[in-house]
C-alpha positions in Angstrom: 33.3 2.9 31.9 32.1 0.2 34.3 29.0 -1.8 33.9 26.1 -0.6 36.0 25.3 -3.8 37.8 22.5 -4.2 40.3 23.5 -3.1 43.8 25.2 -6.3 45.2 25.5 -5.4 48.8 22.7 -7.6 49.7 24.3 -10.6 47.9 27.1 -10.5 50.7 24.5 -10.7 53.5 22.0 -13.5 53.0 22.1 -15.2 56.2 18.6 -14.1 57.1 15.8 -16.5 56.1 13.6 -13.7 54.8 16.4 -12.5 52.6 17.0 -16.1 51.2 13.4 -16.4 50.4 13.4 -13.2 48.6 16.5 -14.3 46.4 15.2 -17.5 45.8 11.9 -15.7 44.4 14.1 -13.5 42.3 16.0 -16.4 40.9 12.6 -18.1 39.8 11.3 -14.8 38.3 14.6 -13.9 36.5 14.7 -17.3 34.9 11.1 -17.1 33.7 11.8 -13.5 32.2 15.1 -14.4 30.6 13.6 -17.6 29.2 10.6 -15.6 27.8 12.9 -12.9 26.3 15.3 -15.5 24.7 12.0 -17.1 22.9 10.8 -13.7 21.7 14.2 -12.7 20.5 15.4 -15.8 18.6 12.0 -17.5 17.7 9.5 -14.4 17.2 12.0 -11.8 16.3 10.3 -9.5 18.8 12.7 -8.6 21.4 11.2 -7.4 24.7 14.5 -6.4 26.4 17.4 -4.3 25.0 20.7 -6.2 24.9 21.9 -4.2 27.9 18.9 -4.9 30.0 19.2 -8.6 29.2 22.8 -8.8 30.1 22.3 -7.0 33.3 19.5 -9.4 34.4 21.7 -12.3 33.4 24.5 -11.0 35.4 22.2 -10.7 38.4 20.8 -14.3 37.8 24.5 -15.4 37.9 25.4 -14.0 40.9 22.3 -15.0 42.8 22.8 -18.6 41.5 26.4 -18.5 42.8 25.2 -17.8 46.2 22.4 -20.5 46.1 24.1 -23.6 44.7 21.2 -25.7 46.1 18.9 -24.0 43.5 21.2 -25.2 40.5 19.1 -26.0 37.4 20.6 -27.3 34.1 17.6 -25.4 32.2 18.5 -22.0 33.7 19.1 -19.5 30.8 22.4 -18.9 32.7 23.6 -22.3 31.5 22.0 -22.4 28.1 22.3 -20.8 24.8 19.2 -18.8 23.6 17.5 -21.0 20.9 15.9 -19.9 17.5 14.4 -23.5 17.1 10.8 -23.7 16.5 8.7 -26.9 15.9 6.6 -24.8 13.5 9.5 -23.6 11.3 9.2 -26.3 8.7 13.0 -26.5 8.4 14.9 -29.9 9.1 16.9 -29.7 12.4 20.4 -31.2 12.4 23.0 -31.4 15.2 25.9 -29.2 15.0 29.1 -31.1 14.4 30.6 -28.8 17.2 28.7 -26.8 19.9 27.9 -23.5 18.7 28.2 -21.3 21.7 27.5 -17.7 22.6 30.3 -15.2 23.7 30.6 -13.8 27.2 29.5 -10.1 26.8 30.6 -6.9 28.6 29.9 -3.3 28.2 33.0 -2.3 30.4 36.5 -1.5 29.1 37.6 -2.5 32.5 36.2 -6.0 32.2 38.1 -6.3 28.8 41.3 -5.4 30.7 40.6 -8.0 33.4 39.8 -10.5 30.8 43.2 -9.9 28.9 45.3 -10.1 32.2 43.4 -13.1 33.2 44.4 -14.8 29.9 48.0 -13.5 30.1 48.3 -14.9 33.7 46.9 -18.2 32.7 49.5 -18.8 29.8 52.3 -16.6 31.5 52.8 -14.2 28.7 50.9 -11.7 26.7 49.1 -13.1 23.8 48.2 -11.8 20.4 44.4 -10.9 20.1 42.5 -10.8 16.9 40.0 -8.0 17.2 37.0 -7.9 15.0 33.6 -6.3 14.5 30.7 -8.0 16.1 28.1 -8.0 13.4 24.5 -7.8 14.5 22.7 -10.5 12.6 21.8 -14.1 12.6 24.6 -16.7 13.4 24.9 -19.3 10.6 27.3 -22.3 10.1 27.9 -23.5 6.6 29.0 -27.3 5.9 31.1 -28.1 3.0 31.8 -31.6 2.1 34.1 -32.2 -1.0 34.1 -28.6 -1.5 30.1 -28.6 -1.9 28.0 -26.6 0.2 25.6 -29.2 1.9 24.0 -27.7 4.9 23.5 -24.1 6.5 22.6 -24.4 10.0 21.2 -21.5 12.4 22.8 -21.6 15.9 19.5 -23.1 17.2 20.0 -24.1 20.9 23.7 -24.5 20.5 23.5 -28.2 19.9 21.0 -28.5 17.1 19.9 -26.0 14.3 17.5 -25.3 11.5 18.8 -26.2 8.1 18.2 -23.2 5.9 20.3 -24.3 3.0 17.9 -23.2 0.0 17.5 -19.8 1.6 21.2 -19.4 2.1 22.1 -20.2 -1.4 20.2 -17.1 -2.6 23.0 -14.9 -0.8 25.5 -13.9 -3.6 28.5 -13.9 -1.3 28.2 -17.5 -0.2 30.0 -19.7 -2.7 28.1 -23.2 -3.3 31.6 -24.7 -4.1 34.7 -23.6 -2.2 38.1 -25.2 -0.8 38.6 -28.1 -3.2 42.2 -27.0 -3.6 42.9 -25.8 -0.1 44.7 -27.9 2.6 41.4 -28.5 4.0 40.6 -31.1 1.3 37.2 -29.6 0.9 35.6 -30.8 4.1 35.2 -27.8 6.6 32.8 -25.7 8.4 32.8 -21.9 8.4 30.7 -19.8 10.7 29.5 -16.2 10.3 26.6 -13.9 10.4 23.7 -13.3 7.9 23.0 -9.5 7.8 20.6 -7.3 6.0 22.4 -4.2 4.8 21.0 -0.8 6.0 20.1 0.2 2.5 17.9 -3.0 1.9 16.6 -2.7 5.3 15.3 0.9 4.6 13.8 -0.4 1.3 12.1 -3.4 3.0 10.5 -1.2 5.9 9.3 1.3 3.3 7.5 -1.4 1.5 6.0 -2.9 4.8 4.9 0.6 5.6 3.1 1.0 2.3 1.5 -2.5 3.1 0.7 -1.3 6.6 2.6 -4.3 7.9 4.7 -4.1 11.2 8.0 -2.6 10.6 11.1 -4.6 11.6 12.7 -2.7 14.5 16.2 -3.4 13.2 18.3 -5.4 10.6 18.9 -8.3 12.9 15.2 -8.9 13.3 14.6 -8.5 9.6 17.6 -10.9 8.7 16.4 -13.5 11.1 12.8 -13.3 9.9 13.8 -13.5 6.2 16.1 -16.4 6.7 13.3 -18.5 8.4 10.9 -17.8 5.3 9.8 -20.7 3.2 10.0 -19.2 -0.1 13.6 -18.8 -1.3 12.4 -16.4 -4.0 11.1 -13.9 -1.3 14.4 -14.4 0.5 16.4 -13.6 -2.7 14.4 -10.4 -3.2 15.4 -8.9 0.1 19.2 -8.8 -0.5 20.8 -10.7 2.4 24.5 -10.5 3.0 26.9 -12.7 4.8 30.2 -12.0 6.8 32.2 -15.2 7.7 34.6 -15.3 10.7 35.6 -18.7 12.1 36.9 -21.5 10.0 36.7 -25.0 11.5 37.7 -28.6 10.5 38.8 -31.9 11.9 42.5 -31.0 11.3 43.0 -27.3 10.7 46.3 -26.7 8.7 46.7 -23.3 10.4 48.4 -22.3 13.7 46.4 -19.0 14.1 43.0 -17.6 13.8 44.4 -14.8 11.5 45.9 -17.4 9.1 42.5 -19.3 9.0 40.8 -16.0 8.2 43.2 -15.1 5.2 42.7 -18.8 4.0 38.8 -18.4 4.2 39.2 -15.2 2.1 41.4 -16.8 -0.5 38.7 -19.6 -1.0 36.1 -16.6 -2.0 34.6 -16.3 1.3 33.3 -12.6 2.4 35.7 -11.8 5.3 35.7 -8.3 6.5 38.7 -6.2 6.3 37.9 -4.5 9.8 40.2 -7.2 11.6 43.5 -6.4 13.4 46.1 -8.5 15.2 46.7 -6.7 18.5 49.7 -7.3 20.6 48.9 -5.4 23.7 46.0 -4.0 25.8 46.7 -0.6 24.4 46.3 -1.6 20.7 43.1 -3.4 21.7 41.7 -0.1 23.3 42.6 1.8 20.2 40.8 -0.5 18.1 37.7 -0.3 20.2 37.7 3.5 20.2 38.2 3.7 16.5 35.3 1.6 15.6 32.9 2.9 18.3 33.1 6.2 16.1 33.5 4.6 12.6 30.9 1.9 12.8 28.3 4.7 11.8 29.7 4.5 8.4 29.4 1.0 7.7 26.9 -0.5 5.5 25.7 -3.2 8.0 24.9 -3.0 11.7 27.3 -3.7 14.3 27.0 -3.6 18.1 30.6 -4.4 19.4 33.9 -5.9 19.2 34.9 -9.5 19.4 38.2 -10.5 20.9 39.9 -13.8 20.2 43.0 -15.3 21.2 44.9 -15.7 17.9 46.8 -18.8 18.5 44.6 -21.9 18.0 46.8 -24.1 20.2 46.0 -21.6 23.0 42.2 -21.6 22.3 42.5 -25.3 22.8 44.3 -24.9 26.1 41.9 -22.4 27.5 39.0 -24.3 26.8 35.3 -23.4 27.5 32.9 -22.7 30.2 29.3 -24.4 30.2 28.1 -21.9 27.5 31.1 -19.6 26.4 34.8 -20.0 25.3 37.4 -18.7 27.7 39.6 -17.4 24.8 37.0 -15.1 23.4 34.9 -12.1 24.7 32.5 -9.6 23.2 32.6 -5.9 24.1 29.3 -4.2 23.3 29.1 -0.5 22.3 26.6 1.4 24.5 23.4 2.1 22.8 23.2 5.9 22.1 20.0 7.3 23.9 19.0 10.7 25.1 16.4 12.2 27.5 13.9 14.5 26.0 10.4 16.0 26.5 7.4 14.1 25.2 5.5 17.2 24.0 2.4 15.7 22.7 1.0 12.4 21.5 -0.8 12.6 18.1 -2.3 10.0 15.9 -1.9 8.6 12.3 -4.4 6.9 10.2 -3.0 4.2 7.8 -4.5 2.6 4.5 -6.2 -0.2 6.5 -7.7 2.4 9.0 -5.3 1.2 11.9 -4.5 4.2 14.0 -1.1 4.5 15.4 0.1 7.0 18.3 3.1 9.0 17.6 5.3 10.8 20.0 6.2 14.5 19.1 9.5 15.1 21.1 11.5 18.1 22.0 14.2 17.7 19.1 17.3 15.5 20.2 20.4 14.5 18.4 20.9 10.7 18.2 23.5 9.1 15.8 24.0 12.3 13.8 20.3 13.0 13.1 17.7 15.0 14.7 14.9 13.1 16.2 11.6 14.8 16.7 9.0 12.0 16.4 8.9 8.2 17.4 6.3 5.6 17.0 4.4 4.5 20.2 3.0 1.4 18.3 -0.4 0.9 20.0 -2.2 1.6 23.3 -0.8 -1.4 25.1 3.0 -0.3 24.5 2.0 3.2 25.9 0.4 1.8 29.0 3.2 -0.8 29.7 5.9 2.1 29.6 3.3 4.3 31.9 4.2 7.6 29.7 2.0 10.5 29.4 2.4 13.9 27.7 4.8 16.1 29.6 7.0 13.1 30.6 10.8 13.3 30.2 11.2 10.0 28.0 14.3 8.1 26.9 14.8 7.8 23.2 17.3 5.3 21.8 18.9 4.4 18.5 21.7 2.3 19.1 21.6 -0.5 16.5 18.1 0.6 15.7 17.6 2.7 12.7 14.1 3.6 13.8 14.2 5.8 16.9 12.2 4.1 20.0 11.1 5.2 23.5 12.5 2.8 25.9 11.2 4.3 29.2 10.9 7.5 31.0 12.7 9.5 33.9 11.0 8.8 37.2 11.2 12.0 39.2 9.3 13.3 42.2 7.3 15.6 39.9 6.3 13.0 37.4 3.0 11.3 36.9 1.1 14.5 37.7 -0.3 15.2 34.3 -3.6 13.7 33.2 -3.4 10.0 32.6 -3.1 8.7 29.0 -6.2 7.6 27.2 -6.5 6.4 23.7 -8.6 8.5 21.5 -12.1 7.1 21.0 -12.8 8.7 17.3 -10.9 9.0 14.1 -8.7 12.1 14.1 -9.4 12.4 10.3 -13.1 11.6 9.7 -14.3 11.5 13.4 -15.8 8.0 13.0 -16.0 6.0 16.4 -12.9 3.7 16.4 -13.2 -0.2 16.9 -10.5 -2.3 18.7 -9.2 -5.1 16.6 -10.0 -8.5 18.1 -7.0 -10.2 19.6 -4.9 -7.4 18.7 -3.6 -4.1 20.5 -4.8 -1.9 17.7 -7.6 0.4 17.0 -9.0 1.1 13.5 -11.3 3.5 11.8 -14.1 1.5 10.1 -15.0 4.3 7.7 -13.2 2.8 4.9 -14.8 4.7 2.1 -15.0 8.2 3.9 -11.7 8.5 5.7 -9.3 10.4 3.6 -6.1 8.7 4.7 -7.5 5.3 4.1 -8.6 6.5 0.5 -5.4 8.1 -0.4 -3.4 5.2 1.2 -5.6 2.7 -1.2 -4.7 4.6 -4.2 -0.8 4.7 -3.2 -1.1 1.0 -2.8 -3.0 0.5 -6.1 -0.4 2.5 -8.1 2.7 0.8 -6.5 5.4 -0.9 -8.7 4.4 -4.4 -7.5 0.8 -3.7 -7.9 -0.5 -1.7 -11.0 2.9 -0.1 -11.6 1.6 3.4 -12.6 4.4 5.9 -12.8 4.2 9.5 -12.1 1.5 9.2 -9.1 3.6 9.8 -6.1 2.0 10.7 -2.7 2.1 14.3 -3.2 0.4 14.0 -6.6 -2.2 11.5 -5.2 -2.9 14.2 -2.3 -3.5 16.9 -4.8 -5.7 15.0 -7.0 -7.7 13.9 -3.9 -8.1 17.6 -2.5 -9.1 18.9 -5.9 -11.8 16.1 -6.2 -10.2 14.4 -9.2 -9.6 11.0 -7.6 -11.4 9.8 -4.4 -10.9 6.1 -4.9 -8.9 3.7 -7.3 -11.7 3.6 -10.0 -11.6 7.4 -10.3 -8.0 7.2 -11.9 -9.8 5.5 -15.1 -11.8 8.8 -15.4 -9.1 11.2 -15.4 -8.9 13.6 -18.4 -5.9 15.4 -19.7 -7.6 18.8 -19.4 -8.6 18.1 -15.7 -4.9 17.5 -14.9 -3.4 20.4 -16.9 -5.6 22.9 -15.0 -3.4 22.0 -11.9 -0.5 24.2 -11.0 2.9 22.7 -12.1 1.5 20.1 -14.5 2.9 20.1 -18.1 2.0 18.2 -21.2 4.5 15.5 -21.2 4.1 14.5 -17.3 0.4 14.6 -17.7 0.6 12.1 -20.7 2.9 9.9 -18.9 0.5 9.5 -16.1 -2.4 8.8 -18.5 -0.2 6.3 -20.4 0.7 4.4 -17.3 -3.1 4.3 -16.3 -3.9 2.7 -19.7 -1.1 0.3 -19.4 -2.5 -0.9 -16.0 -5.5 -2.5 -17.9 -2.8 -5.1 -19.1 -1.8 -6.2 -15.6 -2.8 -9.7 -14.8 -5.4 -10.6 -12.4 -3.2 -11.9 -9.6 -1.5 -8.5 -9.3 -5.0 -6.6 -9.7 -6.0 -8.7 -6.7 -3.1 -7.6 -4.7 -3.5 -3.9 -5.8 -7.2 -3.9 -4.4 -5.6 -3.7 -0.9 -7.8 -6.3 0.6 -6.6 -6.6 4.4 -4.0 -9.4 4.9 -3.7 -10.3 1.3 -0.2 -9.7 0.2 1.5 -10.3 -3.1 2.1 -14.0 -2.6 -1.3 -14.8 -1.2 -2.8 -12.8 -4.3 -1.1 -15.0 -6.6 -2.2 -18.4 -5.0 -5.7 -16.9 -4.8 -5.7 -16.1 -8.4 -4.4 -19.5 -9.4 -7.3 -21.1 -7.4 -9.9 -18.7 -8.4 -9.4 -17.7 -11.9 -11.7 -14.3 -11.8 -13.1 -12.0 -9.4 -16.4 -13.4 -9.7 -15.4 -16.9 -8.7 -13.3 -15.2 -5.7 -16.4 -13.2 -4.6 -18.5 -16.4 -4.6 -16.1 -18.5 -2.8 -17.1 -19.7 0.8 -14.9 -19.2 3.7 -14.1 -23.1 3.6 -13.1 -22.8 0.0 -11.0 -19.8 0.7 -9.2 -21.6 3.5 -8.3 -24.6 1.4 -5.9 -22.2 -0.6 -2.2 -22.5 0.9 -1.4 -19.9 3.4 -4.8 -18.6 3.7 -6.2 -19.1 6.9 -9.4 -18.0 8.8 -8.4 -14.5 9.2 -7.6 -13.9 5.7 -10.8 -15.8 4.4 -12.9 -13.6 6.7 -11.3 -10.5 5.4 -12.0 -11.4 1.7 -15.5 -12.2 2.5 -16.0 -8.9 4.3 -14.5 -7.0 1.4 -16.9 -8.3 -1.1 -19.8 -8.1 1.2 -19.2 -4.2 1.3 -21.4 -2.6 -1.3 -19.1 0.2 -1.9 -16.4 -2.5 -3.0 -18.8 -4.0 -5.2 -19.4 -0.7 -6.9 -15.8 -0.1 -7.2 -14.8 -3.5 -8.8 -17.6 -3.1 -11.3 -16.3 0.4 -12.3 -12.8 -1.4 -12.7 -14.4 -4.0 -14.8 -16.2 -1.4 -17.1 -12.8 0.6 -17.3 -11.1 -2.7 -18.8 -9.1 -3.6 -15.8 -8.2 -7.4 -15.9 -10.4 -9.2 -13.3 -9.8 -12.6 -14.6 -7.0 -14.6 -15.8 -6.5 -14.5 -19.6 -7.0 -17.6 -21.7 -3.2 -18.0 -22.1 -2.9 -17.9 -18.4 -5.7 -20.4 -17.7 -4.5 -22.8 -20.5 -1.3 -23.3 -18.9 -2.8 -24.3 -15.4 -4.0 -27.9 -14.2 -4.1 -30.1 -11.2 -1.5 -32.6 -12.6 0.7 -32.1 -9.6 -2.0 -31.3 -7.2 -1.0 -32.6 -3.5 2.7 -33.3 -4.7 5.7 -31.7 -2.8 8.6 -31.3 -5.2 12.1 -30.6 -4.6 14.3 -29.0 -7.4 18.0 -29.7 -7.7 20.8 -29.0 -10.4 21.0 -27.1 -13.4 18.6 -27.3 -16.4 18.7 -27.0 -20.2 15.2 -25.8 -21.1 14.0 -23.6 -18.3 15.5 -21.7 -15.3 15.0 -23.0 -11.7 12.6 -20.0 -11.2 10.5 -21.1 -14.3 10.3 -24.6 -13.0 9.2 -23.4 -9.8 6.5 -21.3 -11.6 5.5 -24.5 -13.5 5.2 -26.7 -10.5 2.8 -24.1 -8.7 0.8 -23.5 -12.0 0.1 -27.3 -12.1 -0.9 -27.5 -8.5 2.2 -28.7 -6.9 4.2 -27.3 -3.9 7.9 -26.4 -4.1 10.0 -27.4 -1.0 13.5 -26.9 -0.3 14.9 -30.1 1.4 14.4 -33.8 0.7 12.2 -35.7 3.4 10.0 -38.6 3.6 7.2 -36.2 2.5 8.9 -35.4 -0.8 6.8 -36.7 -3.8 9.9 -36.6 -6.2 13.0 -34.6 -7.1 13.1 -32.7 -10.4 16.8 -33.3 -11.1 19.0 -31.6 -13.5 22.7 -31.7 -14.4 25.2 -31.6 -11.4 22.4 -32.5 -8.8 23.6 -32.1 -5.2 25.2 -35.2 -4.0 23.7 -34.7 -0.6 20.3 -34.7 -1.9 20.8 -37.6 -4.2 22.1 -39.6 -1.1 19.2 -38.7 0.9 16.7 -39.5 -1.8 18.2 -43.0 -2.2 18.0 -43.7 1.4 14.4 -42.5 1.5 13.4 -44.1 -1.9 12.4 -40.8 -3.3 11.8 -40.8 -6.8 14.2 -38.8 -9.3 12.6 -37.2 -12.3 14.5 -36.0 -15.2 13.9 -32.5 -17.0 12.3 -34.2 -20.0 10.2 -36.6 -17.9 9.0 -33.5 -15.9 8.1 -31.6 -19.0 6.1 -34.7 -20.5 4.5 -35.2 -17.3 3.0 -31.8 -17.2 2.3 -31.4 -21.0 4.7 -28.3 -21.3 6.9 -27.8 -24.4 10.6 -28.1 -24.4 
């Protein structure tokens, strides 16, 4: 199938000044749009264009720039690799040893044939081509020196990348040591892709949905966002995976790409089995056809096939363009989409009162599943697409696991129905909605009287990471709510066995399990109780930091906005949300009922006793292995005594807590910067902790 490019007839007839002015304007407009799209894709992880739309616009820009060489600009997106660098990332940026370029993309099998024939013509014979799956994740470059992993760089802008070493070290399939006994002599670079498997992606989005956080659109965005987090513990909990596919060194002792991949596999790297050496265009097309069907059964997201000349000498001979290698190309699968009828727009109310519009569709088959509903996100999204009830809309899945509407069919009869207007009152309780400042969201302010909000708060409260009360799923909570047994979280502690047993389907054992779980929740520490309260914007990590600073709910309630904002990661928005929560009389009554029930609203003595300000204001790096505590336990100790964990050594590092086998790169950096090295025993003495 040939790629549907813009009509290029006008490109052949550009003599007229009006035509030339129009094309110049289009060049500037495309550059601006593509630069913005690159920023949103690589830095914000909020793509505004589909891969196909981006590639079409890039091709159009390249064609126009070829017609107007007088408008050449080295900063044009056609000449630059998209960048994931951000000044606010908090990661050290390093130069790549070798440029990390993008691949030329095509959606056309015809263009794959043209590329293969062009390569064959350049070298005067048909080359072997290694065909691999194109994984839809975040590119990574791993550096090994003397067999030890010393850096892990993102693509960045192709010349520099963010060093996310500590986060990468949480990925179990990436060895910390490799290649010491290989012909590479331990010094090499290996590149690949960081991915979030579908199973972990589903789990993460389910957790985010429960917290009413924005869902990740696809695993690529989730993997990228995860790898740029500042807390490696959160990174570890999400379950990232890595597939490696390109081995590099100053003197590679292999003659083919295939041999280097087998060597990487032998060194312990996760190299995909879905690789084939193809000897002609027919074998290449068979490989593409097979994986276009079978990719749906893979545990990770893929969006195409990568073709590379196998002979490394030929790769060097063919060379590079300004931003892509001539010896490789990527074929991208068509995103699966269907046209269907938008029957009706309905609305859902979440735990925090945010109202989300939902498209109810004429059922349509996508990627083997029947799609009947798709989120419309918010009012601005609907207005931007210009859709309304009765339109025929495009629904797409492709690499996305969440169905999304990407546009509508523009026909002579469209846009005749009533224009879209967002509802003005809550569909559940009838309360007038309010627009959230600086956001595209509307919410219902009736926190205590809106059923979905109350039931959502109870679901959040009993969740595993909060109070961990088993046996109270969403259906049970719905039933208890409808029967008047639990209208808020405090009502849980008034439940009686006889009340539950009266309900249909409840037996003695299941009832007792629920009551036992509620009783055990009274021992949950204050930090988790604070998270369980469901204060807007106060997530699990923020709750821990707040509970460490404010040892009880009474201290937290009295805290001023300025005092709250002094806590790490607590900005103006979170501080204001906390103040509003405790200013609400209903919430005051609720927390007093929890206190009366025996819920822990303050740190226990043993929790309080272990804390201090001995490390306040200090930034500490942990390196090596330890005899008395684990690395995670030392991170907890640092935070408990007021310190801050950081991943890399810099001039701002206060000291390094060093165990056995400290990384040589960190040791060398510490020596150069004059950073103090503290032993395990010295640290325990410093903090007053027991060995």
